[in-house]
Each structure stands twice: as structure tokens, then as C-alpha cells.
C-alpha positions as CSV (number, residue, x, y, z in Angstrom):
1,X,12.1,5.0,21.9
2,X,11.5,8.3,23.4
3,X,11.1,6.6,26.8
4,X,14.3,5.0,26.1
5,X,16.4,7.4,24.9
6,X,14.5,10.3,27.1
7,X,14.5,12.4,24.0
8,X,11.3,13.6,22.1
9,X,11.2,12.0,18.5
10,X,9.8,13.9,15.2
11,X,8.4,11.4,12.4
12,X,8.2,12.7,9.0
13,X,6.0,10.3,7.3
14,X,6.2,8.7,3.8
15,X,4.4,10.8,1.5
16,X,1.5,9.6,-0.5
17,X,0.7,10.6,-4.3
18,X,-2.9,9.2,-5.5
19,X,-2.8,7.6,-8.9
20,X,-3.5,10.1,-11.3
21,X,-4.7,7.8,-14.1
22,X,-8.1,7.7,-14.7
23,X,-10.3,4.6,-13.1
24,X,-11.9,1.7,-14.9
25,X,-14.8,0.4,-13.1
26,X,-15.7,-2.2,-15.4
27,X,-14.7,-4.8,-13.3
28,X,-17.0,-3.4,-10.3
29,X,-19.7,-2.6,-12.8
30,X,-19.8,-6.2,-14.0
31,X,-19.7,-7.9,-10.6
32,X,-19.9,-5.7,-7.7
33,X,-22.6,-3.0,-8.4
34,X,-25.7,-4.4,-6.7
35,X,-24.0,-5.9,-4.0
36,X,-23.6,-4.5,-0.5
37,X,-19.8,-5.6,0.8
38,X,-17.0,-5.2,3.0
39,X,-13.6,-5.7,1.9
40,X,-10.2,-6.9,2.2
41,X,-7.5,-6.3,-0.1
42,X,-3.7,-7.2,0.0
43,X,-1.8,-10.4,0.5
44,X,-4.5,-13.2,1.6
45,X,-2.5,-15.1,4.2
46,X,-2.2,-15.1,8.2
47,X,0.1,-12.4,8.7
48,X,-2.7,-10.0,7.5
49,X,-5.4,-11.4,9.5
50,X,-7.4,-13.4,7.3
51,X,-7.5,-16.1,9.8
52,X,-9.0,-13.7,12.1
53,X,-11.9,-12.8,9.5
54,X,-12.4,-16.7,9.2
55,X,-13.3,-16.8,12.8
56,X,-16.5,-14.6,12.3
57,X,-17.3,-14.7,8.7
58,X,-20.2,-17.1,9.6
59,X,-21.7,-14.6,12.2
60,X,-21.1,-11.7,10.1
61,X,-23.2,-13.4,7.4
62,X,-25.8,-14.5,9.7
63,X,-26.7,-11.1,11.2
64,X,-26.3,-9.1,7.8
65,X,-28.0,-10.9,5.5
66,X,-27.4,-9.1,2.2
67,X,-23.7,-8.6,2.9
68,X,-20.9,-9.7,0.8
69,X,-17.1,-9.9,1.7
70,X,-14.9,-9.3,-0.9
71,X,-11.3,-10.4,-1.0
72,X,-8.8,-8.6,-3.6
73,X,-5.2,-10.2,-3.7
74,X,-2.9,-13.3,-4.0
75,X,-3.7,-16.6,-1.6
76,X,-0.8,-16.9,0.5
77,X,0.5,-20.6,1.0
78,X,-0.9,-20.6,4.5
79,X,-2.9,-23.8,6.4
80,X,-4.4,-23.8,9.5
81,X,-4.8,-27.5,10.8
82,X,-3.6,-28.7,7.7
83,X,-6.3,-26.9,5.7
84,X,-5.1,-24.4,3.3
85,X,-6.1,-20.9,4.4
86,X,-8.6,-20.4,2.0
87,X,-10.3,-23.6,1.8
88,X,-10.6,-22.8,6.0
89,X,-12.3,-19.5,5.2
90,X,-14.8,-21.3,3.1
91,X,-15.3,-24.1,5.2
92,X,-16.0,-21.5,8.4
93,X,-18.6,-19.3,6.2
94,X,-20.5,-22.5,5.7
95,X,-23.8,-22.2,4.2
96,X,-23.1,-18.3,3.7
97,X,-19.6,-19.6,1.1
98,X,-21.6,-18.2,-1.9
99,X,-21.3,-14.6,-0.6
100,X,-17.6,-14.7,-0.7
101,X,-15.9,-13.1,-3.8
102,X,-12.5,-13.2,-4.7
103,X,-10.3,-11.3,-7.4
104,X,-6.9,-11.7,-7.7
105,X,-4.8,-8.8,-7.1
106,X,-5.5,-5.8,-9.3
107,X,-4.0,-2.6,-10.7
108,X,-5.1,0.8,-9.3
109,X,-7.3,1.7,-11.8
110,X,-9.7,-1.3,-11.3
111,X,-9.0,-1.5,-7.6
112,X,-9.9,2.1,-6.4
113,X,-13.6,1.9,-8.0
114,X,-13.9,-1.6,-5.5
115,X,-12.6,0.2,-2.6
116,X,-14.8,3.6,-3.5
117,X,-18.1,1.6,-3.3
118,X,-17.2,-0.8,-0.1
119,X,-18.9,-0.5,3.2
120,X,-15.8,-0.4,4.8
121,X,-12.3,-1.8,4.6
122,X,-11.1,-4.7,6.9
123,X,-8.0,-5.1,7.6
124,X,-6.9,-7.1,10.8
125,X,-2.9,-7.6,10.1
126,X,-1.2,-9.2,13.0
127,X,2.4,-7.6,11.9
128,X,2.4,-4.6,9.5
129,X,4.1,-1.3,9.1
130,X,2.7,2.0,7.8
131,X,0.4,0.0,5.6
132,X,-0.1,1.2,2.1
133,X,-3.3,-0.6,2.3
134,X,-4.6,1.7,4.9
135,X,-3.1,4.7,3.2
136,X,-5.1,3.9,0.0
137,X,-8.3,3.2,1.3
138,X,-8.4,6.4,3.5
139,X,-7.4,8.5,0.5
140,X,-10.7,7.2,-1.5
141,X,-12.6,8.1,1.8
142,X,-13.2,4.5,3.2
143,X,-13.5,3.7,7.1
144,X,-10.7,1.5,7.7
145,X,-10.9,-1.4,10.6
146,X,-7.1,-1.5,11.7
147,X,-5.1,-3.4,14.5
148,X,-3.4,-1.5,17.4
149,X,0.8,-1.5,17.4
150,X,0.8,-2.1,13.4
151,X,1.5,1.1,11.9
152,X,-2.6,1.3,11.8
153,X,-2.5,3.5,15.2
154,X,-0.2,6.0,13.6
155,X,-2.9,6.9,10.7
156,X,-6.2,5.9,12.7
157,X,-7.7,8.0,15.5
158,X,-9.7,5.3,16.7
159,X,-13.6,6.4,16.5
160,X,-13.0,9.4,14.4
161,X,-11.3,8.7,11.1
162,X,-11.4,4.9,11.5
163,X,-11.5,2.0,13.9
164,X,-8.8,-0.2,15.8
165,X,-9.1,-3.6,17.3
166,X,-6.4,-5.7,19.2
167,X,-4.8,-8.1,16.9
168,X,-6.2,-11.8,16.5
169,X,-9.2,-10.5,18.2
170,X,-12.3,-11.8,16.4
171,X,-14.9,-10.6,18.8
172,X,-13.8,-6.9,18.5
173,X,-13.6,-7.2,14.7
174,X,-17.0,-8.5,14.3
175,X,-18.3,-6.0,16.6
176,X,-16.4,-3.2,14.9
177,X,-17.4,-4.2,11.5
178,X,-21.5,-4.5,13.1
179,X,-20.8,-1.2,14.1
180,X,-19.9,0.5,11.2
181,X,-22.4,-1.4,9.2
182,X,-25.2,0.1,11.5
183,X,-23.7,3.8,11.5
184,X,-26.1,6.5,10.3
185,X,-25.2,8.0,7.0
186,X,-24.2,11.3,8.5
187,X,-22.0,9.6,10.9
188,X,-20.2,7.6,8.7
189,X,-19.8,10.3,6.1
190,X,-18.2,12.3,8.8
191,X,-15.7,9.4,9.3
192,X,-14.9,9.2,5.9
193,X,-13.9,12.6,5.2
194,X,-11.4,12.8,8.3
195,X,-9.9,9.5,7.1
196,X,-9.3,11.4,3.8
197,X,-8.2,14.7,5.5
198,X,-5.8,12.3,7.3
199,X,-3.9,10.9,4.1
200,X,-4.4,14.7,2.9
201,X,-1.4,15.3,5.3
202,X,0.8,13.1,3.6
203,X,0.8,15.4,0.3
204,X,4.3,15.4,-1.0
205,X,3.8,19.5,-0.7
206,X,3.7,18.9,2.8
207,X,5.9,16.1,3.7
208,X,8.6,17.3,1.3
209,X,9.0,20.9,3.2
210,X,9.1,19.2,6.6
211,X,12.2,17.0,5.5
212,X,13.7,20.2,4.0
213,X,13.1,22.2,7.3
214,X,14.5,19.3,9.0
215,X,17.5,19.2,7.1
216,X,17.9,23.1,7.5
217,X,17.6,22.8,11.0
218,X,19.9,20.4,11.8
219,X,22.5,21.9,9.7
220,X,22.2,24.8,11.5
221,X,22.4,23.4,15.0
222,X,25.5,21.8,13.7
223,X,27.3,24.4,12.4
224,X,26.5,26.4,15.9
């Protein structure tokens, strides 16, 4: 847009307030505590990149023998080659299908402990816009693997506070997940801290001051 109108554009991002209620780790404790897993949460559909995940899930499991893949969310009624998307995902996993775990959509109190204990959060959306899933994962100090051109690149500085891939590129997705899984602990913690610091900038005390200042400047310029 800046190129089209030849003017600098200022962006004031949507504020984010992390839920303040106490968390309920019972589901995590019962089902996931003993497991190493990567996580997808949101609508389980083609637009959110679940078809891309299906293409890499067998190879991901083959390389990482102790890994599970957790999906949290409602299954969307999509199909690939006349097969329901979820069934397609299970078929693609082959002999490793028992390492796929699904929970229906969860409220924040039960979802956040699952996010906090994931190895990383995988969100390879084909279309998105400043995604809440990415914000919530980064707010919980998690490395997100997102896609270029879908709002993720406004939040993620690839390699510093998360990772970006091209939409629908399953080869890049597999490489990035394996890269995160192989990160030294110190480097992983550094990226996770940077992720949280990025979302700290969306604190209402910061964002609303920016908004008020914009109004003041606009009114002043209009009067002049």
C-alpha cells in the first residue's frame, strides 16, 4: 500500500490481553504429561494448512520416534480426493496414526497448559490475518512455525522469535519442525523468550497510548 500511495503507513496493532483466570492442567496431566508433542490448534481445515501437515506427518514420525502430534479444534468438513480431511491425515500417518491425538476446541484454561508444554506450535495457514492462534502461542513463550504473507510475518521475525515458511510448502514445514526439535536448549529458550517479548508489545497500556497519540496528532494537524 505504501508503494501504491507513496506515503508511509503507520500500523497500530490490536491489543492483546492474556486471560487472567487460573489454568486447569488436568487434561494435560491426564493425557499428555508423559508425551513429547508438537501442537496445532484452531479450525482443523484446509485453509489452516492441515493438508500441508498431512503431507509431512509420516516422515516427521519416522524421524522422531517418540513424537506425538496434537490437534485441538473443530474438524472442518473439507475433503481431499473425496476423502474427509481428518481421514486423509490419519491415512497419511500410516503405521504411526496412533501418535495423532485430537481434542475438541478447548477453553483457554485447559488449552494454555497444552500450549505451554508443546515442543512448538505448527500453524501453516494458507490464508490468515494477524492470527490469534499465533499471538496466544507466542504469549505462552512458544516457538510458532507460520506462513509468509498471512499476518504471521507481522509478528514473527524468522529465526529470531519463530519461523516462517511459504504457504503449502510441506518440504519447508518438515525441515522447520525438525530444526526446532533439534535446537539446543539455550537457543530454544532464547527464541521462546523473544516470542513472548514480541507479544508483550501488544499490551493495552502500550497500544492504547499509541492510539491516543495518533488521534492527538491527527486533530492537531487538521486544526493547522
